[in-house]
Each structure stands twice: as C-alpha cells, then as structure tokens.
C-alpha positions as CSV (number, residue, x, y, z in Angstrom):
1,M,14.7,-5.6,-3.9
2,A,11.8,-8.1,-3.6
3,I,8.3,-6.8,-3.3
4,P,7.7,-6.4,0.4
5,D,4.9,-8.3,2.2
6,Y,2.0,-6.4,3.7
7,Q,3.5,-6.7,7.2
8,T,6.6,-4.8,6.1
9,I,4.4,-2.1,4.5
10,I,2.3,-1.4,7.6
11,L,4.6,1.0,9.4
12,P,5.6,3.0,6.4
13,L,2.0,3.3,5.4
14,L,1.0,4.4,8.9
15,K,3.7,7.1,8.8
16,F,2.5,8.2,5.3
17,E,-1.1,8.4,6.5
18,G,-0.1,10.3,9.6
19,D,-0.5,13.7,8.1
20,K,-4.3,13.4,8.5
21,D,-4.9,14.2,4.8
22,E,-7.0,11.9,2.7
23,H,-4.9,9.8,0.3
24,S,-6.1,7.3,-2.3
25,L,-4.8,3.8,-2.2
26,R,-3.1,4.5,-5.6
27,E,-1.3,7.6,-4.2
28,A,-0.1,5.6,-1.2
29,S,1.0,2.7,-3.4
30,D,3.0,5.1,-5.6
31,I,4.7,6.9,-2.7
32,L,5.5,3.7,-0.9
33,A,6.9,2.0,-4.1
34,Q,9.4,4.9,-4.3
35,E,10.2,4.5,-0.6
36,F,10.9,0.8,-1.1
37,Y,12.9,1.5,-4.3
38,L,10.8,-0.8,-6.4
39,T,11.7,-1.1,-10.0
40,G,9.2,-0.5,-12.8
41,D,9.0,-4.3,-13.4
42,E,8.3,-4.9,-9.6
43,R,5.6,-2.2,-9.7
44,K,3.9,-3.8,-12.7
45,E,4.1,-7.4,-11.5
46,L,0.6,-8.9,-11.4
47,L,-1.2,-11.3,-9.1
48,P,-1.8,-14.8,-10.6
49,S,-5.3,-13.6,-11.5
50,G,-3.7,-10.9,-13.7
51,R,-6.1,-8.3,-12.5
52,Q,-4.1,-6.3,-10.0
53,E,-0.5,-5.4,-9.2
54,V,1.1,-7.3,-6.4
55,F,2.4,-4.3,-4.6
56,H,-0.9,-2.4,-4.8
57,N,-2.7,-5.4,-3.5
58,R,-0.3,-5.6,-0.5
59,V,-0.7,-1.9,0.3
60,G,-4.4,-2.5,0.2
61,W,-4.2,-5.4,2.7
62,A,-1.9,-3.3,5.0
63,R,-4.4,-0.5,4.9
64,T,-7.3,-2.9,5.7
65,Y,-5.5,-4.3,8.8
66,L,-4.7,-0.8,10.0
67,K,-8.4,0.1,9.7
68,K,-9.4,-3.1,11.5
69,A,-6.9,-2.2,14.3
70,G,-8.5,1.3,14.6
71,L,-5.3,3.0,13.5
72,L,-6.7,4.4,10.3
73,D,-10.1,5.9,9.5
74,S,-12.0,5.0,6.4
75,T,-13.6,8.2,5.2
76,R,-14.2,7.3,1.6
77,R,-13.7,4.4,-0.8
78,G,-10.6,4.1,-2.9
C-alpha cells in the first residue's frame, strides 16, 4: 500500500484521539501505521530533506488541521 496522504489520515486519527487520553504524535503514528498496514520500508521512508519519516510528517499535518478546525485540543507539545 502507498503511504496515505494527510487527508486520508484525518478520520482514523480523529477516531484514535477520541478516547480523550493524551497521545504523543509518535504513538499516533505507530498505531495508524499498523491500521494502514504500512510495511517497515514505508514507515522508514524519509522526506526529501532526510530529516523526518513521510508518514510521521503526514500524521503531524493531519493533527495540525484537526486542531485548527477545533476538533482536537493541544494540551502539550509532542
């Protein structure tokens, strides 16, 4: 499976965050990677800058847009 874009990640992320517990971005990325059946290579694929994994970056953008829409609260950094 190809790495999903951030729009595809939004609903599963919202469902994951729906338990009202605090979750780190890394925890959300790990759980969602399993949900999307990403391979180890897909999980490790880096952005062109070489500084961050593509999937982790997309989960971060999905979370950012959910916060801006008022659907998630930002209680702490990370």
